[in-house]
C-alpha positions as CSV (number, residue, x, y, z in Angstrom):
1,X,76.3,117.5,118.0
2,X,73.5,119.3,116.3
3,X,70.1,118.0,117.1
4,X,68.4,116.2,114.2
5,X,65.5,118.0,112.7
6,X,63.6,115.6,110.6
7,X,61.1,117.1,108.3
8,X,59.0,114.5,106.5
9,X,57.8,113.9,103.0
10,X,55.2,111.5,101.8
11,X,54.5,110.7,98.2
12,X,51.1,109.1,97.7
13,X,51.9,105.8,95.9
14,X,55.3,105.6,97.7
15,X,55.4,103.6,100.9
16,X,56.8,105.4,103.9
17,X,58.9,102.3,104.7
18,X,60.8,102.8,101.4
19,X,62.2,106.2,102.5
20,X,65.7,105.9,103.9
21,X,66.6,107.3,107.3
22,X,69.8,109.1,108.0
23,X,71.9,108.0,110.9
24,X,72.8,110.4,113.7
25,X,76.5,110.6,113.0
26,X,78.7,113.4,114.1
27,X,81.0,112.8,111.1
28,X,78.1,113.2,108.7
29,X,78.7,116.6,107.1
30,X,76.3,117.9,105.9
31,X,73.6,116.0,107.7
32,X,70.9,115.0,105.3
33,X,67.6,114.0,106.8
34,X,66.1,111.3,104.6
35,X,62.9,110.8,106.6
36,X,61.3,113.8,104.8
37,X,57.7,114.7,104.6
38,X,55.8,117.6,103.2
39,X,52.4,117.7,104.8
40,X,50.6,116.0,102.0
41,X,48.3,113.2,103.0
42,X,49.3,109.6,102.0
43,X,47.4,106.4,102.2
44,X,43.6,106.4,102.3
45,X,43.3,110.0,101.0
46,X,44.3,109.6,97.4
47,X,44.7,112.3,94.9
48,X,43.6,112.4,91.3
49,X,45.3,114.0,88.3
50,X,43.2,116.3,86.0
51,X,45.5,116.6,83.0
52,X,45.1,120.1,81.5
53,X,41.7,120.5,83.2
54,X,40.8,123.4,85.4
55,X,41.1,122.7,89.1
56,X,38.3,123.1,91.6
57,X,40.1,125.3,94.1
58,X,37.0,127.6,94.1
59,X,35.2,125.3,96.6
60,X,37.7,126.0,99.4
61,X,38.0,129.7,98.5
62,X,34.3,130.0,98.9
63,X,34.5,128.2,102.2
64,X,36.9,130.8,103.6
65,X,35.0,133.7,102.0
66,X,38.1,135.4,100.6
67,X,36.0,136.4,97.6
68,X,34.2,138.9,99.9
69,X,37.4,140.9,100.1
70,X,38.4,140.3,96.5
71,X,35.1,141.7,95.3
72,X,35.9,144.9,97.1
73,X,39.2,145.2,95.3
74,X,41.5,143.7,97.9
75,X,43.5,140.8,96.3
76,X,46.8,140.8,98.2
77,X,48.2,143.2,95.6
78,X,51.6,144.7,96.6
79,X,52.5,141.9,99.0
80,X,54.5,138.7,98.7
81,X,54.3,135.3,100.4
82,X,57.6,133.4,100.8
83,X,57.1,129.7,99.9
84,X,59.8,127.5,101.4
85,X,59.2,124.2,99.7
86,X,60.3,122.0,96.7
87,X,60.4,124.9,94.2
88,X,57.7,126.3,91.9
89,X,57.0,125.9,88.2
90,X,56.3,129.5,87.3
91,X,55.7,128.5,83.7
92,X,52.4,127.1,84.8
93,X,49.6,129.2,83.3
94,X,47.9,129.3,86.7
95,X,51.0,131.1,88.2
96,X,51.5,133.5,85.3
97,X,52.9,136.8,86.6
98,X,53.1,135.5,90.2
99,X,56.9,135.3,90.6
100,X,58.6,137.8,92.9
101,X,61.9,135.9,93.0
102,X,63.6,132.6,93.4
103,X,66.2,131.1,95.7
104,X,67.7,127.8,96.6
105,X,69.4,126.5,99.8
106,X,70.5,122.9,99.9
107,X,73.2,120.8,101.7
108,X,74.5,118.6,98.9
109,X,75.2,121.0,95.9
110,X,71.7,120.3,94.7
111,X,70.8,123.8,93.5
112,X,70.4,124.1,89.7
113,X,73.8,125.8,89.5
114,X,75.5,122.8,91.1
115,X,76.2,124.5,94.5
116,X,74.5,124.8,97.9
117,X,73.2,128.4,97.2
118,X,71.5,130.0,94.2
119,X,69.5,133.2,94.0
120,X,67.7,134.4,90.9
121,X,65.9,133.0,87.9
122,X,65.5,129.2,87.8
123,X,67.0,128.9,91.4
124,X,63.7,127.4,92.6
125,X,63.3,124.9,89.7
126,X,61.0,122.3,91.2
127,X,62.3,119.0,92.4
128,X,58.7,117.8,93.1
129,X,55.1,119.0,92.3
130,X,54.3,119.9,95.9
131,X,55.6,123.5,95.9
132,X,53.7,124.3,92.6
133,X,50.5,122.9,94.1
134,X,50.9,125.0,97.3
135,X,51.7,128.2,95.2
136,X,48.5,127.9,93.3
137,X,46.5,127.8,96.5
138,X,48.2,131.0,97.7
139,X,48.0,133.2,94.6
140,X,47.0,131.2,91.5
141,X,44.5,132.7,89.1
142,X,43.0,132.3,85.7
143,X,39.7,133.3,84.0
144,X,37.8,130.6,85.8
145,X,39.1,130.4,89.4
146,X,41.7,131.8,91.8
147,X,43.7,131.2,94.9
148,X,43.3,133.0,98.3
149,X,45.2,136.1,97.3
150,X,45.4,136.3,93.5
151,X,47.0,139.7,93.5
152,X,50.0,138.5,95.7
153,X,53.4,137.5,94.5
154,X,55.4,134.3,95.4
155,X,59.0,134.2,96.5
156,X,59.8,130.6,95.8
157,X,62.7,129.0,97.8
158,X,63.7,125.4,97.4
159,X,65.3,123.6,100.3
160,X,64.9,120.1,99.1
161,X,67.6,117.9,97.6
162,X,67.1,116.1,94.3
163,X,66.4,112.9,96.3
164,X,63.6,114.8,98.2
165,X,65.6,115.0,101.4
166,X,66.2,118.2,103.4
167,X,68.2,119.7,106.2
168,X,67.5,122.0,109.1
169,X,70.3,124.4,108.2
170,X,68.8,124.8,104.7
171,X,65.5,125.8,106.2
172,X,67.2,128.2,108.6
173,X,69.2,129.8,105.8
174,X,66.0,130.2,103.7
175,X,64.3,131.9,106.6
176,X,67.3,134.2,107.2
177,X,67.2,135.1,103.5
178,X,63.5,135.9,103.8
179,X,64.3,138.2,106.7
180,X,67.0,140.0,104.7
181,X,64.7,140.7,101.7
182,X,61.4,141.2,103.5
183,X,61.3,144.9,102.7
184,X,62.5,144.5,99.1
185,X,59.7,142.1,98.3
186,X,57.2,143.4,100.9
187,X,56.9,139.9,102.4
188,X,54.0,139.4,104.9
189,X,54.1,135.7,105.4
190,X,56.2,132.5,105.0
191,X,54.5,129.2,104.1
192,X,56.0,126.1,105.7
193,X,54.0,123.0,104.6
194,X,56.5,120.7,106.3
195,X,57.3,119.4,109.7
196,X,58.9,116.8,111.9
197,X,57.7,113.2,112.3
198,X,57.5,113.7,116.1
199,X,54.7,115.7,117.7
200,X,54.5,118.0,120.7
201,X,51.4,118.8,122.7
202,X,53.0,122.0,124.0
203,X,55.5,124.6,122.9
204,X,58.8,123.2,121.5
205,X,61.0,126.3,121.3
206,X,64.0,124.4,122.8
207,X,64.0,121.6,120.3
208,X,65.7,123.7,117.5
209,X,66.9,127.0,119.1
210,X,68.4,128.5,115.9
211,X,65.1,127.8,114.0
212,X,63.1,129.3,116.9
213,X,65.3,132.4,116.9
214,X,64.9,133.3,113.2
215,X,61.2,132.5,113.3
216,X,60.8,134.9,116.3
217,X,62.8,137.5,114.4
218,X,60.5,137.3,111.4
219,X,57.4,137.6,113.5
220,X,58.8,140.7,115.3
221,X,59.4,142.1,111.8
222,X,55.7,141.7,110.9
223,X,56.2,138.5,108.8
224,X,53.9,135.7,109.8
225,X,55.4,132.3,109.8
226,X,52.6,129.8,108.9
227,X,53.3,126.1,109.4
228,X,51.4,122.8,108.9
229,X,50.3,120.9,112.1
230,X,51.0,117.6,110.4
231,X,49.2,114.6,109.1
232,X,49.8,111.8,111.7
233,X,46.2,111.7,113.0
234,X,47.6,112.7,116.3
235,X,47.1,114.9,119.4
236,X,50.1,117.3,119.1
237,X,51.8,119.2,116.3
238,X,55.0,118.9,114.3
239,X,58.0,121.3,114.6
240,X,58.0,124.1,113.5
241,X,54.2,124.4,114.0
242,X,54.7,123.9,117.7
243,X,57.1,126.9,118.1
244,X,55.6,129.8,119.9
245,X,54.3,132.6,117.7
246,X,54.0,130.4,114.7
247,X,50.6,130.5,113.0
248,X,49.9,126.7,113.0
249,X,47.2,125.2,110.7
250,X,45.2,122.1,110.9
251,X,43.1,120.7,108.0
252,X,39.3,120.9,107.9
253,X,37.0,119.5,105.2
254,X,36.2,121.7,102.3
255,X,32.4,121.5,102.8
256,X,32.1,121.4,106.6
257,X,34.0,122.6,109.6
258,X,35.1,119.3,111.1
259,X,38.8,118.7,111.5
260,X,39.9,115.9,109.1
261,X,40.8,112.5,110.5
262,X,44.4,112.8,109.4
263,X,45.1,116.2,110.8
264,X,47.2,116.7,113.9
265,X,45.9,119.2,116.4
266,X,46.7,120.5,119.9
267,X,45.4,123.2,122.2
268,X,48.0,125.5,120.6
269,X,46.8,125.1,117.0
270,X,46.0,128.6,115.6
271,X,43.6,127.9,112.7
272,X,41.9,125.2,110.7
273,X,41.5,125.7,106.9
274,X,40.3,123.6,104.1
275,X,42.8,120.8,103.3
276,X,40.7,117.9,101.9
277,X,40.7,117.2,98.1
278,X,42.1,120.6,97.1
279,X,42.8,120.9,93.4
280,X,45.6,123.2,92.3
281,X,48.4,123.6,89.9
282,X,50.6,120.6,89.1
283,X,53.5,119.7,86.8
284,X,53.4,120.2,83.0
285,X,50.6,122.8,83.2
286,X,48.3,120.2,84.7
287,X,46.2,120.1,87.9
288,X,46.1,117.7,90.8
289,X,43.7,117.0,93.7
290,X,45.5,116.5,97.0
291,X,44.7,116.4,100.7
292,X,46.8,117.4,103.8
293,X,47.8,120.2,106.1
294,X,50.1,121.1,103.3
295,X,47.0,122.3,101.5
296,X,45.4,124.0,104.4
297,X,48.5,126.0,105.3
298,X,48.7,128.1,102.1
299,X,45.1,129.1,102.6
300,X,46.3,130.9,105.8
301,X,49.6,132.1,104.4
302,X,47.7,133.7,101.5
303,X,45.2,135.1,103.9
304,X,47.9,137.3,105.4
305,X,48.6,138.9,102.0
306,X,44.9,139.4,101.4
307,X,44.3,140.9,104.8
308,X,47.3,143.3,104.5
309,X,46.0,144.7,101.2
310,X,42.9,145.5,103.2
311,X,44.4,146.7,106.5
312,X,48.2,147.1,106.4
313,X,50.8,147.7,109.0
314,X,49.4,145.6,111.8
315,X,51.6,143.3,113.9
316,X,51.3,139.5,113.2
317,X,49.6,139.1,116.6
318,X,47.0,141.8,115.7
319,X,46.3,140.2,112.4
320,X,45.7,136.8,114.0
321,X,43.5,138.3,116.6
322,X,41.4,140.1,114.1
323,X,41.1,137.0,111.9
324,X,40.0,135.0,114.9
325,X,37.2,137.4,116.0
326,X,33.8,135.8,115.5
327,X,35.4,133.0,113.6
328,X,33.4,129.7,112.9
329,X,34.8,126.8,114.9
330,X,36.3,123.6,113.6
331,X,35.8,120.7,115.9
332,X,38.0,117.6,116.3
333,X,35.9,114.8,117.8
334,X,38.6,112.6,119.2
335,X,40.4,115.3,121.1
336,X,37.3,117.5,121.7
337,X,39.3,120.5,120.7
338,X,37.6,123.4,118.8
339,X,39.7,126.0,116.9
340,X,39.0,128.9,114.7
341,X,38.4,128.1,111.0
342,X,39.7,130.7,108.6
343,X,36.9,132.8,107.4
344,X,36.9,136.4,106.0
345,X,33.1,137.1,106.3
346,X,33.4,139.1,109.5
347,X,36.5,141.0,108.2
348,X,34.8,141.8,104.8
349,X,31.8,143.2,106.5
350,X,34.0,145.9,108.0
351,X,33.3,145.0,111.6
352,X,36.7,143.9,112.5
353,X,39.1,146.6,111.4
354,X,41.3,147.3,114.4
355,X,43.8,150.2,114.2
356,X,47.5,149.5,114.8
357,X,48.7,149.8,118.4
358,X,49.4,153.4,119.0
359,X,52.3,154.8,120.8
360,X,50.3,157.6,122.5
361,X,49.9,155.8,125.8
362,X,51.4,158.2,128.3
363,X,54.5,156.9,130.1
364,X,54.5,156.6,133.8
365,X,55.2,160.1,135.3
366,X,58.4,160.8,137.1
367,X,56.7,162.9,139.7
368,X,56.1,160.0,142.1
369,X,58.4,160.7,145.0
370,X,61.2,158.2,145.5
371,X,61.4,156.0,148.5
372,X,63.1,157.9,151.3
373,X,66.5,156.8,152.3
374,X,65.7,157.1,156.0
375,X,64.3,153.6,156.1
376,X,66.8,151.6,158.1
377,X,68.5,148.8,156.2
378,X,67.9,145.2,157.0
379,X,70.2,144.2,159.8
380,X,73.0,141.9,159.1
381,X,72.3,139.8,162.2
382,X,69.7,137.7,160.4
383,X,71.2,134.2,160.2
384,X,71.9,133.0,156.6
385,X,69.9,130.2,155.1
386,X,71.3,126.9,156.3
387,X,73.3,125.5,153.5
388,X,72.8,121.9,154.7
389,X,69.1,121.9,153.6
390,X,69.0,119.7,150.5
391,X,67.8,121.1,147.2
392,X,64.3,119.9,146.6
393,X,63.8,117.5,143.7
394,X,61.7,119.0,141.0
395,X,58.2,117.6,140.7
396,X,57.8,118.5,137.0
397,X,57.3,115.2,135.1
398,X,59.4,114.3,132.1
399,X,57.2,114.7,129.0
400,X,55.9,111.3,127.9
401,X,56.6,110.8,124.2
402,X,54.0,108.1,123.9
403,X,51.3,110.2,125.2
404,X,52.0,113.0,122.7
405,X,51.9,110.6,119.7
406,X,49.1,108.1,120.4
407,X,47.0,109.3,117.6
408,X,43.3,109.9,117.3
409,X,41.5,106.6,117.0
410,X,38.1,107.2,115.4
411,X,35.2,104.9,115.6
412,X,33.2,104.8,112.4
413,X,30.5,102.2,113.0
414,X,29.6,99.3,115.4
415,X,27.3,96.7,114.0
416,X,25.9,93.9,116.3
417,X,24.4,90.8,114.6
418,X,22.0,88.4,116.1
419,X,24.8,85.8,116.3
420,X,26.3,88.0,119.1
421,X,29.3,89.1,117.0
422,X,29.9,92.8,116.7
423,X,31.9,94.3,113.8
424,X,33.9,97.4,114.9
425,X,34.8,99.7,112.0
426,X,37.5,102.2,113.0
427,X,40.3,104.3,111.7
428,X,43.7,105.0,113.3
429,X,47.1,106.5,112.4
430,X,49.6,104.2,110.7
431,X,52.3,106.7,111.9
432,X,51.9,105.9,115.6
433,X,51.1,102.2,115.7
434,X,54.4,101.2,117.2
435,X,53.5,103.3,120.3
436,X,50.0,101.8,120.8
437,X,49.8,98.7,123.0
438,X,46.0,98.3,122.5
439,X,42.7,100.1,122.1
440,X,40.0,99.9,124.7
441,X,36.4,99.9,123.6
442,X,34.3,101.3,126.5
443,X,30.6,100.8,126.2
444,X,27.7,102.5,128.1
445,X,26.7,99.2,129.9
446,X,30.2,99.1,131.5
447,X,31.5,96.4,129.2
448,X,35.1,96.8,128.0
449,X,36.7,95.2,125.0
450,X,40.4,95.1,124.0
451,X,41.4,95.6,120.3
452,X,44.9,94.9,119.2
453,X,46.2,97.3,116.6
454,X,46.7,96.1,113.0
455,X,50.1,97.4,111.9
456,X,49.7,97.5,108.2
457,X,46.4,99.4,107.7
458,X,44.8,102.7,108.6
459,X,41.2,101.5,108.6
460,X,39.8,98.2,109.9
461,X,36.8,96.1,110.6
462,X,37.5,94.2,113.8
463,X,35.1,91.4,115.0
464,X,34.2,90.9,118.7
465,X,32.3,87.6,119.4
466,X,30.0,87.5,122.4
467,X,29.5,91.3,122.3
468,X,27.1,92.6,125.0
469,X,23.6,93.0,123.6
470,X,22.8,95.7,126.2
471,X,25.5,98.1,124.9
472,X,23.9,100.9,122.9
473,X,27.0,103.1,122.4
474,X,30.8,102.9,122.8
475,X,34.0,104.9,122.5
476,X,37.6,103.9,121.8
477,X,40.8,105.0,123.6
478,X,44.4,104.2,122.8
479,X,46.8,103.0,125.5
480,X,50.6,103.1,125.2
481,X,53.0,100.7,126.7
482,X,53.3,102.8,129.9
483,X,49.5,102.7,130.3
484,X,49.0,106.3,129.3
485,X,45.7,107.0,127.6
486,X,45.3,109.0,124.4
487,X,42.2,111.0,123.5
488,X,38.9,109.1,122.9
489,X,36.3,109.3,120.2
490,X,32.8,110.5,120.9
491,X,30.3,107.7,121.4
492,X,29.3,105.8,118.4
493,X,25.9,104.1,118.5
494,X,25.6,100.4,118.2
495,X,23.4,99.3,115.2
496,X,21.7,96.0,115.8
497,X,20.8,93.6,113.0
């Protein structure tokens, strides 16, 4: 049985509970995974529609300083970013002249030609606005503003069914197609603003071996695979962001370097990039503001095209290393993790131009004399290992799923009134609530309070009567049903009234 690979899709204004879930059934051919999400933020981060107005993508572009390279004539020209998504509306004026090609890989004859495969014009006809929005962040341009790499092209590949479901095999086929045409289109990166609903705190190569294989093949062929970390407010990352070698991206704010509340993050996350209230191209030649790691990921995918126009022929690893040098840091308070935030200022100043790895390193000489054959062999009288010794039991613990998905509870404010009642304003992830038994509020006077999660909301004001008047600051930690602790917030000071 093929392992389920659930990528997930959230429409703002559509409840996640209304999205159907496919059953794991060996007889289900093809397997359609209904619990689909693109990494666009739902719930408390709402988007706005700007019908026919110009978007404000410039804010995030200035934040990553891509204009510093663009002003020197490096725009991503001559390079292509493959966008595996919901398709792209290339008739949008913001994407005029950006099309390198189109393709479609689906599981239920959902391509525009009525089959599972289509390559050529109109193959990536959009089934949702998401792909068009992401494309604009990568390479959009007009007389007023531009994306990260306005000189780059987009190879648009749709892998979503008309009911906005998708399938692992479709994604693998799309990646294999990218590999087959990488030289034809001069592809330098793949954008995957999608991921699974489960998170991993470590490397997840064994979860989807075929997906891992083609991703590693692309990376070895100097095509960066850029994937969203996910929007579950959790410690850990979605698959494929958690696959080794993938350039994973968390979302930071567009005006400061903090990681957003909704963004997933782990110690393996590669970059943060702006992903909060990003305005870009939308359906019917309009524009939309949206938030999510879906929006931060194309900043980085486009960055590879921009950087290659400045310094070509480097391995993916070298490009990532160069982009990380002297990078500003994005900080995530609940997990206390700092990662590099995408910024071209050091690159553009010409201080971080490393040459490709040369092949001039001399090989080990063959003049070292071989080991003489006069050394007597080991005698055969040494008794063999006693086969009655029991094989030791491994001490490696089984990964705890709860611990990887507890979320990042974030205290906002604690207000203590003269009546002795404190009001605890906090935010948590609606995605992981069924895993959380309770939250513990630990205060600096050694007082501890238990908060029971509210299942239907992301943000709350929770009242605690008889709150200790001596407490001046507190933090919050999540506890799962096996008494494992999630990351805690930094201390929030108690305001007294």
